[in-house]
C-alpha positions in Angstrom: -14.2 -10.1 -22.4 -13.5 -10.5 -19.0 -11.3 -7.6 -17.1 -10.4 -5.5 -19.7 -11.3 -1.9 -18.7 -13.5 0.2 -21.1 -14.0 3.2 -18.9 -11.9 3.5 -16.1 -8.2 3.0 -15.1 -6.3 0.1 -13.9 -4.6 0.2 -10.3 -0.9 1.0 -10.1 0.9 -2.1 -10.8 3.3 -4.4 -8.6 6.0 -2.5 -9.3 5.1 0.7 -8.8 4.0 -0.7 -5.2 8.1 -2.5 -4.7 9.5 1.3 -5.5 6.9 3.7 -3.7 7.1 1.2 -0.6 11.3 1.2 -0.7 11.6 5.1 -2.0 12.9 6.4 2.1 14.9 3.5 3.0 17.3 4.4 1.5 18.2 1.9 -1.1 18.4 0.5 -4.9 15.7 -0.3 -6.5 16.1 -1.2 -9.9 12.3 -2.0 -12.3 13.6 -4.3 -14.6 12.1 -3.7 -18.0 12.7 -1.0 -21.4 14.2 1.7 -21.3 12.0 5.0 -20.8 9.2 3.3 -18.6 10.6 4.9 -15.3 8.4 8.0 -16.6 5.2 5.9 -15.9 6.9 5.5 -12.6 7.6 8.9 -11.5 4.5 10.8 -13.7 2.1 8.8 -12.3 2.8 6.8 -9.2 4.5 8.8 -7.4 3.7 12.6 -5.5 7.4 12.5 -4.4 8.8 12.1 -7.3 9.6 16.2 -7.6 10.7 16.9 -3.7 12.4 13.8 -2.3 15.7 11.6 -4.0 15.4 8.2 -4.4 17.5 5.3 -6.6 15.4 3.7 -8.6 16.1 3.0 -11.7 15.4 1.1 -14.5 17.9 -1.2 -16.7 16.7 -0.2 -19.5 16.4 -4.1 -21.4 16.6 -3.8 -25.0 14.4 -6.7 -27.0 18.0 -7.8 -28.3 18.6 -8.5 -24.3 15.3 -10.2 -23.7 15.8 -12.5 -26.9 19.1 -13.8 -26.2 18.9 -13.8 -22.1 21.6 -11.1 -21.6 21.0 -10.9 -17.6 24.9 -9.6 -17.5 24.0 -6.5 -18.6 21.4 -6.7 -16.1 24.0 -7.3 -13.2 26.6 -5.1 -14.0 25.1 -2.0 -14.4 23.2 -2.3 -11.0 26.6 -3.2 -9.5 28.1 -0.7 -11.2 25.6 2.1 -9.8 25.6 0.5 -6.3 29.3 1.3 -6.6 28.5 5.0 -7.8 24.8 5.8 -4.9 25.8 3.3 -2.1 22.4 2.4 -1.4 22.0 0.5 2.2 20.5 -2.4 0.7 19.3 -2.8 -3.1 16.0 -3.9 -4.5 15.5 -6.5 -8.2 11.9 -6.5 -9.7 10.7 -7.2 -13.0 7.9 -6.0 -15.9 5.9 -8.3 -18.2 8.7 -9.2 -20.6 11.6 -11.0 -18.4 8.3 -12.6 -16.6 7.9 -14.0 -20.5 11.2 -14.8 -20.0 11.8 -16.4 -17.1 14.7 -14.0 -15.9 15.2 -16.3 -12.0 15.3 -12.4 -10.3 16.5 -14.8 -6.6 19.7 -16.0 -9.4 20.6 -12.3 -10.7 20.3 -11.1 -6.8 22.4 -13.5 -5.1 25.2 -12.8 -8.1 24.8 -9.1 -7.5 25.3 -9.1 -3.6 28.3 -11.4 -4.7 29.7 -8.7 -6.8 28.9 -5.7 -4.9 28.9 -6.9 -1.1 25.5 -5.4 -0.7 22.4 -7.0 0.7 20.2 -7.7 -2.2 16.6 -8.9 -2.7 15.5 -10.2 -5.6 11.4 -9.8 -5.8 9.0 -11.4 -7.5 6.8 -9.0 -9.2 6.2 -9.1 -13.1 3.5 -5.8 -14.5 0.1 -7.2 -14.0 -0.3 -7.7 -10.9 -1.4 -5.0 -7.8 0.4 -3.1 -6.1 -0.2 -3.7 -2.6 1.1 -7.3 -3.4 4.3 -5.6 -5.0 4.7 -3.4 -2.1 4.0 -6.0 0.9 6.9 -8.2 -0.6 8.9 -5.0 -0.6 8.4 -4.7 2.8 7.9 -7.6 4.8 11.6 -9.0 2.9 13.3 -5.7 4.4 11.3 -6.3 7.9 12.9 -10.0 7.4 16.1 -8.8 6.7 15.9 -5.7 9.1 14.0 -6.0 12.7 15.9 -7.3 15.4 15.3 -9.0 18.4 14.6 -5.9 21.4 12.3 -5.7 24.6 8.6 -3.9 24.2 7.9 -0.9 25.4 4.9 0.4 26.8 2.1 1.7 24.6 4.0 1.6 21.3 2.4 1.1 18.2 3.7 0.6 14.6 2.1 1.5 11.9 2.3 -1.1 8.7 1.6 -0.6 5.2 1.7 3.3 5.0 2.6 4.5 1.2 0.7 7.7 -0.6 -0.7 5.3 -3.3 -3.6 5.1 -0.5 -3.0 7.9 2.1 -2.1 11.4 1.2 1.5 13.0 2.0 1.5 14.1 5.1 -0.7 10.7 6.7 2.2 9.5 8.9 2.7 12.9 10.6 -1.5 12.9 11.8 -1.6 9.7 12.6 1.8 10.3 14.9 -0.7 12.8 15.9 -3.3 10.5 16.8 -1.4 7.9 18.7 0.2 10.8 21.3 -3.3 12.1 21.3 -4.8 8.7 22.7 -1.3 7.9 24.7 0.6 5.9 22.8 4.5 6.4 21.5 4.5 5.5 17.7 7.0 3.4 16.4 7.4 2.7 12.9 6.0 4.0 10.5 6.6 1.6 7.6 8.0 2.8 4.9 6.2 7.0 5.6 8.4 9.5 7.3 10.8 6.3 7.9 13.7 4.7 7.9 16.0 1.8 8.5 17.2 2.1 11.5 13.3 2.2 13.0 12.3 -0.9 11.0 15.1 -2.6 13.3 13.3 -1.9 16.8 10.0 -3.2 14.6 9.7 -6.0 18.1 10.0 -3.7 20.3 6.1 -2.5 20.2 3.1 -3.7 21.5 1.0 -3.6 18.6 0.9 -3.2 15.2 -1.7 -1.0 12.7 -2.2 -2.2 9.6 -3.4 0.9 7.4 -3.8 -1.0 4.6 -3.1 -4.5 2.4 0.5 -3.6 1.3 1.7 -4.2 5.2 0.2 -7.1 5.7 3.4 -9.5 4.6 5.1 -7.6 7.2 2.5 -7.6 10.0 2.1 -11.2 9.5 6.3 -11.9 9.5 6.1 -9.4 12.7 3.1 -11.1 14.6 5.2 -15.1 13.7 8.1 -14.3 15.0 7.8 -11.5 17.6 3.9 -12.6 18.8 2.6 -9.0 18.3 -0.8 -9.0 17.4 -2.7 -6.5 14.5 -6.0 -4.1 14.4 -6.5 -3.6 10.9 -7.9 0.4 10.3 -7.3 3.5 9.4 -8.5 6.3 11.8 -10.8 8.5 10.3 -13.3 10.9 11.6 -13.4 10.9 15.1 -15.6 8.5 16.5 -13.6 5.6 14.9 -10.6 6.7 15.4 -11.2 6.7 19.5 -12.5 3.9 18.6 -9.8 2.4 16.4 -7.4 3.8 19.9 -9.4 1.1 21.9 -8.8 -1.5 20.1 -5.4 -1.0 19.7 -5.3 -0.5 23.9 -7.3 -3.8 24.3 -5.4 -5.6 21.6 -1.6 -4.8 23.6 -3.7 -5.9 26.7 -4.5 -8.8 25.5 -7.6 -8.9 23.9 -8.5 -10.9 20.7 -8.4 -8.2 18.0 -11.5 -6.4 16.2 -12.0 -7.1 12.8 -13.2 -3.8 10.9 -16.8 -4.8 9.6 -18.8 -3.0 6.8 -22.9 -3.1 6.3 -25.0 -6.2 5.0 -24.8 -6.4 1.2 -27.9 -5.0 0.1 -29.0 -2.7 3.3 -26.1 0.4 2.4 -27.4 3.8 1.6 -23.7 4.5 1.1 -20.9 2.8 -0.9 -17.0 3.6 -0.3 -15.0 1.9 -2.7 -11.3 1.1 -2.8 -8.8 -0.1 -1.2 -9.8 -2.8 1.3 -9.2 -1.6 5.2 -9.3 2.3 3.9 -12.2 1.7 2.1 -13.9 -0.5 5.1 -12.3 2.3 7.9 -13.7 5.2 5.7 -17.4 2.9 5.8 -17.2 2.5 10.0 -16.1 6.6 10.4 -19.1 6.6 8.4 -21.3 5.2 10.2 -20.2 6.5 14.2 -19.6 10.3 12.7 -22.6 10.1 11.2 -25.1 7.7 11.8 -24.7 7.1 8.0 -25.5 2.7 6.7 -22.3 2.9 5.0 -20.8 -0.5 3.3 -17.8 -1.2 0.8 -15.9 -2.8 -1.7 -13.3 -3.7 -1.7 -10.7 -3.6 -4.7 -7.6 -4.7 -3.8 -6.2 -8.2 -3.0 -7.1 -8.3 0.9 -5.7 -11.5 2.5 -8.6 -13.7 4.2 -10.7 -12.3 1.8 -12.7 -15.1 -0.6 -11.9 -13.9 -4.3 -15.6 -13.0 -4.4 -15.3 -10.0 -1.7 -12.5 -8.5 -3.9 -14.5 -7.1 -6.9 -10.9 -5.7 -8.9 -12.2 -5.9 -12.6 -14.7 -2.5 -13.7 -17.8 -4.9 -15.2 -17.8 -6.8 -11.6 -17.8 -3.3 -9.7 -20.3 -1.7 -12.3 -22.7 -4.7 -11.8 -22.7 -4.9 -7.9 -23.8 -1.1 -7.4 -26.4 -1.9 -10.2 -27.3 -4.7 -7.8 -27.0 -2.3 -4.6 -28.3 0.8 -6.0 -26.3 2.9 -2.8 -28.1 6.7 -2.8 -24.4 7.4 -2.6 -20.8 6.2 -3.2 -17.6 7.7 -2.0 -15.4 6.6 -4.6 -12.2 8.4 -6.6 -14.1 10.9 -9.6 -12.9 8.8 -12.2 -15.9 6.2 -10.9 -18.2 8.8 -11.4 -18.1 7.1 -15.4 -19.8 4.0 -13.9 -22.3 4.7 -11.4 -25.8 4.5 -11.9 -28.2 7.1 -12.9 -29.3 8.9 -10.3 -26.6 7.5 -7.6 -24.5 10.9 -5.8 -21.0 10.8 -6.1 -18.3 12.4 -3.2 -15.4 12.4 -4.3 -12.6 11.0 -2.3 -9.7 10.7 -4.7 -7.1 7.9 -4.6 -3.3 8.6 -5.8 -3.1 4.4 -7.0 -6.3 5.3 -9.2 -5.8 7.8 -10.9 -2.4 9.3 -10.1 -1.4 12.9 -10.2 -5.0 14.1 -11.3 -6.9 14.6 -8.5 -3.6 15.1 -6.7 -5.0 19.2 -5.4 -8.4 17.4 -3.7 -7.1 14.9 -2.2 -7.9 16.1 1.9 -6.7 14.8 5.0 -9.5 12.5 6.6 -7.5 10.5 9.6 -8.4 12.4 13.0 -10.3 15.3 12.2 -14.2 16.0 11.6 -15.7 14.3 8.8 -19.3 15.7 8.4 -18.4 18.7 6.3 -16.8 16.7 4.0 -19.4 14.2 3.5 -22.5 16.6 4.3 
């Protein structure tokens, strides 16, 4: 059956993407779902849960509430929690049951805002789409609300789409250090290691660095409203990190942004599987730093990519690998079970895919020598 995962797990859902994107921004995030479902997010999709507090709540939707359309319970409980927690904003998002009963999150958000006096966003998740789509909508919403017109700062770079679902904890620090080493000033790291105050200053940057599709909505808004160009890429390795810095510099000076690229299909000896920007960046790093003919399989929704360029279904990924027959695959350890016989797996854990299973094995590949890891 198409789109049914028999062997490998599915990626984190759009609700988890919302929670992850907004985790550090001081808001109150409410997932309209059954009681107990918060544990799914906290135990599988959030590595910061035990070290950093965040106001993430579940509405404890009951069967009778769903059948009778009892939106008042959601509204009243949210307003009560907001009065107690005093968040900077409120974000409401949904799961499969509200999708089936047709809950109008924009209307609910308007009522919550009217009663609480706190800016409230209705986000249109349903628990069946990718974490990328939820995170992108959430980050775009806060950028539209809080970004303020301001003067440009020479050499300032924003980092967009930064969540621990795609990059390990500490990635914000490593990217800041890499930017500083190339003479850039890091603006906002949306949304790890930063705050709403930094979001207000997003328009002051000369160029945006998009490190995952989770920041695509924010990048498009900043391009449309403030004319800020965007470069896609994660500074993996040494050589590719240097090349990416040059691409940022060129874009800031008015040159056309350079797109990420991978080896031609069927010619790659190494295939990287994962979120598109991360996977293609690592493939470029393997080519530039190690001289490997590397390609990528994008498993997540990607702006501008044709539907055939995104392989999110287990059987499609399995079929592609059988056709490509690479010597090695770079992917999360759980992909081991669908690789062609004889194909070497180089393990790079992906939190959005395997959760905490391999968290201790996650390593920093940003602006570092990757030869040892991929020898």
